[in-house]
One Martini backbone bead per residue (centre of mass of N, CA, C, O) as a GRO file, in nm:
protein
  286
    1UNK     BB    1   2.532  -2.950   0.897
    2UNK     BB    2   2.375  -2.735   1.069
    3UNK     BB    3   2.072  -2.644   1.174
    4UNK     BB    4   2.109  -2.339   1.138
    5UNK     BB    5   2.215  -2.354   0.846
    6UNK     BB    6   1.969  -2.495   0.725
    7UNK     BB    7   1.761  -2.277   0.799
    8UNK     BB    8   1.900  -2.044   0.650
    9UNK     BB    9   1.887  -2.171   0.368
   10UNK     BB   10   1.580  -2.213   0.361
   11UNK     BB   11   1.509  -1.913   0.399
   12UNK     BB   12   1.652  -1.811   0.142
   13UNK     BB   13   1.485  -1.974  -0.059
   14UNK     BB   14   1.209  -1.857   0.024
   15UNK     BB   15   1.277  -1.560  -0.034
   16UNK     BB   16   1.338  -1.599  -0.334
   17UNK     BB   17   1.062  -1.707  -0.411
   18UNK     BB   18   0.892  -1.464  -0.320
   19UNK     BB   19   1.039  -1.262  -0.514
   20UNK     BB   20   0.928  -1.428  -0.778
   21UNK     BB   21   0.651  -1.326  -0.682
   22UNK     BB   22   0.384  -1.134  -0.795
   23UNK     BB   23   0.306  -0.882  -0.566
   24UNK     BB   24   0.096  -0.650  -0.541
   25UNK     BB   25   0.073  -0.345  -0.459
   26UNK     BB   26  -0.067  -0.112  -0.284
   27UNK     BB   27  -0.302   0.086  -0.362
   28UNK     BB   28  -0.342   0.423  -0.337
   29UNK     BB   29  -0.648   0.423  -0.288
   30UNK     BB   30  -0.630   0.236  -0.038
   31UNK     BB   31  -0.452   0.413   0.135
   32UNK     BB   32  -0.653   0.652   0.150
   33UNK     BB   33  -0.892   0.495   0.264
   34UNK     BB   34  -0.752   0.385   0.524
   35UNK     BB   35  -0.688   0.662   0.643
   36UNK     BB   36  -0.985   0.745   0.681
   37UNK     BB   37  -1.078   0.493   0.849
   38UNK     BB   38  -0.869   0.570   1.091
   39UNK     BB   39  -1.042   0.770   1.179
   40UNK     BB   40  -1.259   0.860   1.425
   41UNK     BB   41  -1.445   1.016   1.180
   42UNK     BB   42  -1.547   0.905   0.912
   43UNK     BB   43  -1.613   1.036   0.583
   44UNK     BB   44  -1.825   0.983   0.327
   45UNK     BB   45  -1.740   1.227   0.154
   46UNK     BB   46  -1.434   1.171   0.144
   47UNK     BB   47  -1.457   0.886   0.033
   48UNK     BB   48  -1.605   0.964  -0.227
   49UNK     BB   49  -1.371   1.140  -0.330
   50UNK     BB   50  -1.160   0.921  -0.352
   51UNK     BB   51  -1.320   0.734  -0.544
   52UNK     BB   52  -1.390   0.962  -0.764
   53UNK     BB   53  -1.096   0.967  -0.894
   54UNK     BB   54  -1.217   0.683  -1.005
   55UNK     BB   55  -1.436   0.614  -1.242
   56UNK     BB   56  -1.431   0.307  -1.268
   57UNK     BB   57  -1.472   0.244  -0.964
   58UNK     BB   58  -1.734   0.394  -0.923
   59UNK     BB   59  -1.906   0.227  -1.120
   60UNK     BB   60  -1.850  -0.054  -0.999
   61UNK     BB   61  -1.955   0.008  -0.715
   62UNK     BB   62  -2.246   0.081  -0.793
   63UNK     BB   63  -2.318  -0.188  -0.923
   64UNK     BB   64  -2.275  -0.357  -0.666
   65UNK     BB   65  -2.459  -0.196  -0.467
   66UNK     BB   66  -2.717  -0.258  -0.679
   67UNK     BB   67  -2.732  -0.541  -0.629
   68UNK     BB   68  -2.938  -0.797  -0.523
   69UNK     BB   69  -2.774  -0.891  -0.274
   70UNK     BB   70  -2.826  -0.611  -0.106
   71UNK     BB   71  -3.135  -0.527  -0.120
   72UNK     BB   72  -3.202  -0.244  -0.195
   73UNK     BB   73  -3.468  -0.029  -0.204
   74UNK     BB   74  -3.254   0.167  -0.310
   75UNK     BB   75  -3.088   0.344  -0.556
   76UNK     BB   76  -2.779   0.436  -0.614
   77UNK     BB   77  -2.640   0.752  -0.769
   78UNK     BB   78  -2.394   0.748  -0.570
   79UNK     BB   79  -2.132   0.692  -0.374
   80UNK     BB   80  -2.245   0.829  -0.123
   81UNK     BB   81  -2.508   0.670  -0.121
   82UNK     BB   82  -2.381   0.390  -0.097
   83UNK     BB   83  -2.250   0.444   0.176
   84UNK     BB   84  -2.519   0.511   0.327
   85UNK     BB   85  -2.663   0.236   0.266
   86UNK     BB   86  -2.412   0.020   0.341
   87UNK     BB   87  -2.159   0.146   0.442
   88UNK     BB   88  -1.832   0.191   0.483
   89UNK     BB   89  -1.718  -0.103   0.514
   90UNK     BB   90  -1.861  -0.235   0.273
   91UNK     BB   91  -1.748  -0.048   0.055
   92UNK     BB   92  -1.453  -0.110   0.113
   93UNK     BB   93  -1.471  -0.411   0.045
   94UNK     BB   94  -1.558  -0.379  -0.248
   95UNK     BB   95  -1.318  -0.206  -0.343
   96UNK     BB   96  -1.092  -0.406  -0.272
   97UNK     BB   97  -1.183  -0.619  -0.476
   98UNK     BB   98  -1.157  -0.443  -0.731
   99UNK     BB   99  -0.851  -0.384  -0.694
  100UNK     BB  100  -0.756  -0.675  -0.714
  101UNK     BB  101  -0.846  -0.727  -1.001
  102UNK     BB  102  -0.684  -0.497  -1.132
  103UNK     BB  103  -0.396  -0.589  -1.023
  104UNK     BB  104  -0.397  -0.891  -1.149
  105UNK     BB  105  -0.560  -0.862  -1.458
  106UNK     BB  106  -0.624  -0.572  -1.582
  107UNK     BB  107  -0.924  -0.658  -1.709
  108UNK     BB  108  -0.922  -0.923  -1.806
  109UNK     BB  109  -1.082  -1.248  -1.905
  110UNK     BB  110  -0.912  -1.496  -1.794
  111UNK     BB  111  -1.047  -1.472  -1.472
  112UNK     BB  112  -1.359  -1.482  -1.452
  113UNK     BB  113  -1.417  -1.746  -1.297
  114UNK     BB  114  -1.258  -1.677  -1.046
  115UNK     BB  115  -1.420  -1.416  -0.971
  116UNK     BB  116  -1.698  -1.546  -0.956
  117UNK     BB  117  -1.628  -1.740  -0.725
  118UNK     BB  118  -1.535  -1.527  -0.523
  119UNK     BB  119  -1.806  -1.377  -0.511
  120UNK     BB  120  -1.973  -1.620  -0.412
  121UNK     BB  121  -1.812  -1.665  -0.154
  122UNK     BB  122  -1.858  -1.390  -0.028
  123UNK     BB  123  -2.166  -1.411  -0.015
  124UNK     BB  124  -2.174  -1.669   0.156
  125UNK     BB  125  -2.022  -1.550   0.403
  126UNK     BB  126  -2.222  -1.331   0.465
  127UNK     BB  127  -2.464  -1.512   0.513
  128UNK     BB  128  -2.338  -1.684   0.743
  129UNK     BB  129  -2.253  -1.452   0.932
  130UNK     BB  130  -2.541  -1.348   0.977
  131UNK     BB  131  -2.686  -1.609   1.072
  132UNK     BB  132  -2.444  -1.675   1.304
  133UNK     BB  133  -2.285  -1.436   1.418
  134UNK     BB  134  -1.937  -1.438   1.348
  135UNK     BB  135  -1.920  -1.173   1.155
  136UNK     BB  136  -1.856  -0.917   0.985
  137UNK     BB  137  -1.950  -0.867   0.665
  138UNK     BB  138  -1.684  -0.730   0.558
  139UNK     BB  139  -1.494  -0.955   0.654
  140UNK     BB  140  -1.627  -1.191   0.506
  141UNK     BB  141  -1.603  -1.070   0.223
  142UNK     BB  142  -1.295  -1.036   0.208
  143UNK     BB  143  -1.221  -1.327   0.261
  144UNK     BB  144  -1.370  -1.448   0.016
  145UNK     BB  145  -1.207  -1.288  -0.205
  146UNK     BB  146  -0.899  -1.366  -0.076
  147UNK     BB  147  -0.866  -1.670  -0.027
  148UNK     BB  148  -0.755  -1.732  -0.354
  149UNK     BB  149  -0.543  -1.505  -0.452
  150UNK     BB  150  -0.286  -1.696  -0.496
  151UNK     BB  151  -0.352  -1.850  -0.756
  152UNK     BB  152  -0.283  -1.645  -0.991
  153UNK     BB  153   0.009  -1.598  -0.890
  154UNK     BB  154   0.101  -1.900  -0.931
  155UNK     BB  155   0.019  -1.926  -1.226
  156UNK     BB  156   0.230  -1.706  -1.317
  157UNK     BB  157   0.491  -1.863  -1.197
  158UNK     BB  158   0.377  -2.161  -1.274
  159UNK     BB  159   0.336  -2.374  -1.540
  160UNK     BB  160   0.224  -2.634  -1.342
  161UNK     BB  161  -0.019  -2.534  -1.154
  162UNK     BB  162  -0.268  -2.668  -1.278
  163UNK     BB  163  -0.180  -2.952  -1.194
  164UNK     BB  164  -0.182  -2.900  -0.892
  165UNK     BB  165  -0.483  -2.841  -0.865
  166UNK     BB  166  -0.576  -3.119  -0.960
  167UNK     BB  167  -0.434  -3.288  -0.748
  168UNK     BB  168  -0.543  -3.146  -0.491
  169UNK     BB  169  -0.855  -3.187  -0.575
  170UNK     BB  170  -0.800  -3.533  -0.546
  171UNK     BB  171  -0.686  -3.542  -0.258
  172UNK     BB  172  -0.786  -3.738   0.025
  173UNK     BB  173  -0.540  -3.683   0.243
  174UNK     BB  174  -0.422  -3.420   0.176
  175UNK     BB  175  -0.364  -3.114   0.192
  176UNK     BB  176  -0.377  -2.877  -0.037
  177UNK     BB  177  -0.113  -2.723   0.060
  178UNK     BB  178   0.076  -2.972   0.065
  179UNK     BB  179   0.087  -3.014  -0.239
  180UNK     BB  180   0.208  -2.740  -0.306
  181UNK     BB  181   0.462  -2.759  -0.131
  182UNK     BB  182   0.585  -3.013  -0.274
  183UNK     BB  183   0.601  -2.857  -0.568
  184UNK     BB  184   0.672  -2.521  -0.466
  185UNK     BB  185   0.732  -2.424  -0.159
  186UNK     BB  186   0.428  -2.330  -0.170
  187UNK     BB  187   0.110  -2.141  -0.124
  188UNK     BB  188  -0.192  -1.976  -0.159
  189UNK     BB  189  -0.226  -1.904   0.144
  190UNK     BB  190   0.046  -1.764   0.193
  191UNK     BB  191   0.021  -1.554  -0.037
  192UNK     BB  192  -0.248  -1.431   0.054
  193UNK     BB  193  -0.150  -1.336   0.330
  194UNK     BB  194   0.071  -1.147   0.225
  195UNK     BB  195  -0.112  -0.959   0.067
  196UNK     BB  196  -0.301  -0.876   0.297
  197UNK     BB  197  -0.077  -0.746   0.465
  198UNK     BB  198   0.030  -0.546   0.246
  199UNK     BB  199  -0.281  -0.418   0.230
  200UNK     BB  200  -0.404  -0.384   0.529
  201UNK     BB  201  -0.566  -0.600   0.635
  202UNK     BB  202  -0.719  -0.781   0.840
  203UNK     BB  203  -0.592  -1.013   1.051
  204UNK     BB  204  -0.827  -1.210   1.028
  205UNK     BB  205  -0.803  -1.242   0.725
  206UNK     BB  206  -0.506  -1.332   0.692
  207UNK     BB  207  -0.523  -1.582   0.886
  208UNK     BB  208  -0.758  -1.725   0.745
  209UNK     BB  209  -0.616  -1.766   0.480
  210UNK     BB  210  -0.380  -1.939   0.589
  211UNK     BB  211  -0.606  -2.164   0.731
  212UNK     BB  212  -0.836  -2.267   0.510
  213UNK     BB  213  -0.688  -2.581   0.503
  214UNK     BB  214  -0.655  -2.592   0.832
  215UNK     BB  215  -0.858  -2.788   1.035
  216UNK     BB  216  -0.702  -2.799   1.311
  217UNK     BB  217  -0.782  -2.506   1.415
  218UNK     BB  218  -1.082  -2.570   1.504
  219UNK     BB  219  -0.943  -2.725   1.779
  220UNK     BB  220  -0.775  -2.456   1.853
  221UNK     BB  221  -0.762  -2.248   2.130
  222UNK     BB  222  -0.511  -2.061   2.033
  223UNK     BB  223  -0.710  -1.974   1.823
  224UNK     BB  224  -0.896  -1.747   1.720
  225UNK     BB  225  -1.231  -1.746   1.687
  226UNK     BB  226  -1.261  -1.566   1.435
  227UNK     BB  227  -1.081  -1.742   1.253
  228UNK     BB  228  -1.228  -2.013   1.285
  229UNK     BB  229  -1.505  -1.914   1.180
  230UNK     BB  230  -1.411  -1.848   0.894
  231UNK     BB  231  -1.309  -2.127   0.820
  232UNK     BB  232  -1.574  -2.277   0.872
  233UNK     BB  233  -1.746  -2.109   0.670
  234UNK     BB  234  -1.580  -2.189   0.415
  235UNK     BB  235  -1.673  -2.482   0.407
  236UNK     BB  236  -1.971  -2.422   0.362
  237UNK     BB  237  -1.937  -2.253   0.107
  238UNK     BB  238  -1.807  -2.473  -0.070
  239UNK     BB  239  -2.046  -2.665  -0.052
  240UNK     BB  240  -2.253  -2.473  -0.180
  241UNK     BB  241  -2.105  -2.429  -0.452
  242UNK     BB  242  -2.092  -2.721  -0.540
  243UNK     BB  243  -2.398  -2.762  -0.552
  244UNK     BB  244  -2.463  -2.541  -0.757
  245UNK     BB  245  -2.271  -2.713  -0.972
  246UNK     BB  246  -2.365  -3.030  -0.911
  247UNK     BB  247  -2.183  -3.117  -0.654
  248UNK     BB  248  -2.224  -3.343  -0.401
  249UNK     BB  249  -1.926  -3.356  -0.378
  250UNK     BB  250  -1.664  -3.278  -0.115
  251UNK     BB  251  -1.352  -3.281  -0.004
  252UNK     BB  252  -1.350  -3.044   0.199
  253UNK     BB  253  -1.591  -3.152   0.356
  254UNK     BB  254  -1.465  -3.422   0.438
  255UNK     BB  255  -1.225  -3.283   0.593
  256UNK     BB  256  -1.402  -3.013   0.743
  257UNK     BB  257  -1.706  -3.043   0.824
  258UNK     BB  258  -1.708  -3.147   1.116
  259UNK     BB  259  -1.532  -2.924   1.261
  260UNK     BB  260  -1.701  -2.687   1.158
  261UNK     BB  261  -1.972  -2.761   1.292
  262UNK     BB  262  -1.863  -2.778   1.576
  263UNK     BB  263  -1.770  -2.484   1.601
  264UNK     BB  264  -2.068  -2.365   1.511
  265UNK     BB  265  -2.298  -2.551   1.642
  266UNK     BB  266  -2.374  -2.781   1.426
  267UNK     BB  267  -2.577  -2.996   1.302
  268UNK     BB  268  -2.664  -3.173   1.034
  269UNK     BB  269  -2.943  -3.037   0.995
  270UNK     BB  270  -2.853  -2.739   1.020
  271UNK     BB  271  -2.653  -2.744   0.788
  272UNK     BB  272  -2.857  -2.823   0.571
  273UNK     BB  273  -3.043  -2.578   0.601
  274UNK     BB  274  -2.829  -2.364   0.537
  275UNK     BB  275  -2.760  -2.471   0.251
  276UNK     BB  276  -3.043  -2.431   0.138
  277UNK     BB  277  -3.057  -2.127   0.178
  278UNK     BB  278  -2.810  -2.063   0.009
  279UNK     BB  279  -2.915  -2.182  -0.254
  280UNK     BB  280  -3.154  -1.986  -0.282
  281UNK     BB  281  -2.985  -1.721  -0.305
  282UNK     BB  282  -2.851  -1.783  -0.576
  283UNK     BB  283  -3.130  -1.763  -0.738
  284UNK     BB  284  -3.209  -1.472  -0.650
  285UNK     BB  285  -2.928  -1.303  -0.715
  286UNK     BB  286  -2.895  -1.431  -1.039
   0.00000   0.00000   0.00000
């Protein structure tokens, strides 16, 4: 078999695999929202009208916008007020996360813990992005929410994927995604990147999702700094979440902590101080 034939066959197998994984299509509400955001002068009123067409989404967005994390001095009483208080981009990021949850689990309670962790990661990344000024808060928030979005999709596709997560989570040598690739010929980062691209999310978000377990990119000057900064911040966020849950050890921190801090320009003491601040916000906000 020639190399070209082998590559063609391998590509066909991968294409067939991807077709077998249920990746939700971009919601029409998100299409309408992104069309308005692409205008030269997006209108908060028109955006509020788009969101207002879905009563459930409107209520959920208001609840999120008024949560302690955003620390608004005033409580928004309408979607338009929420947009004016938080800004168009931040509200769009919140709505995109709500749509992802609706598209993937249809409102069931089976994935509550997954979504809770995703929300905590998103908040952590917003905190780190603001403190270190490495990314717009809405980009950091969206990346945090969608970082592991491929996990429930692969859980739905492969009966033994929970075993894969356990194995990958305890493998001290291989990258998390390498374990997934060996068992399933794909991984949650690749699937998450594909969904992000299909949903028209920022390229920085989709590429950061793809690389968030590939810590070699942190020292790769050919990779955009914005993407590397998001990946580095995600390592800090995971460390902070692990601590919050009482786990002093973190394999991902052991694998990526040093290059992440180096990229972000943090020494050990500064990283520790930042993690302590992050830990404090967890107790304030919840």
